[in-house]
C-alpha positions, 0 to 999 in steps of 0.5 A: 971733120969726121974720120971713117969709111964715108968721110972721103979723102981730105979736101975732096969735093962731094959728088952730086947724085947725078955724077954718081948715077952717071958713073954707075951707068958708065961702069955698067955699060963698060962691063956687060959680063955682070948683066946675067948675074945682076938680072938673076939677083933682081928677079930673085929679090922680087923683080919677077913681079913687074915682069909677070903682072902684064902676062898674068890675067886675073879672073873676072866674074864673066871669065869664071862664068864662062869657064864653068859654063851656064849649062853646068851651073843652071842645069843642076840648080833648076827648080832645086831638083838635081837630075840623076845624070847631073855631074854636080 
């Protein structure tokens, strides 16, 4: 047998991943005082992206055209002549 930090106690039966997961869940539910710090670390390490994706709307071509408006884009470009009152 190998000696080291991951070797475990002599004669101990290795735990399955389900046992480890259940133990971690129980430990988390027993100590709710650590939840704010865990949430802060999760968000700082990139967890903000899954929360922001449903909120942030990416612009579409229709949305961009609506934002600028057809009167602002067509009025200045009509027949390649720019009138003096055009803000473009």
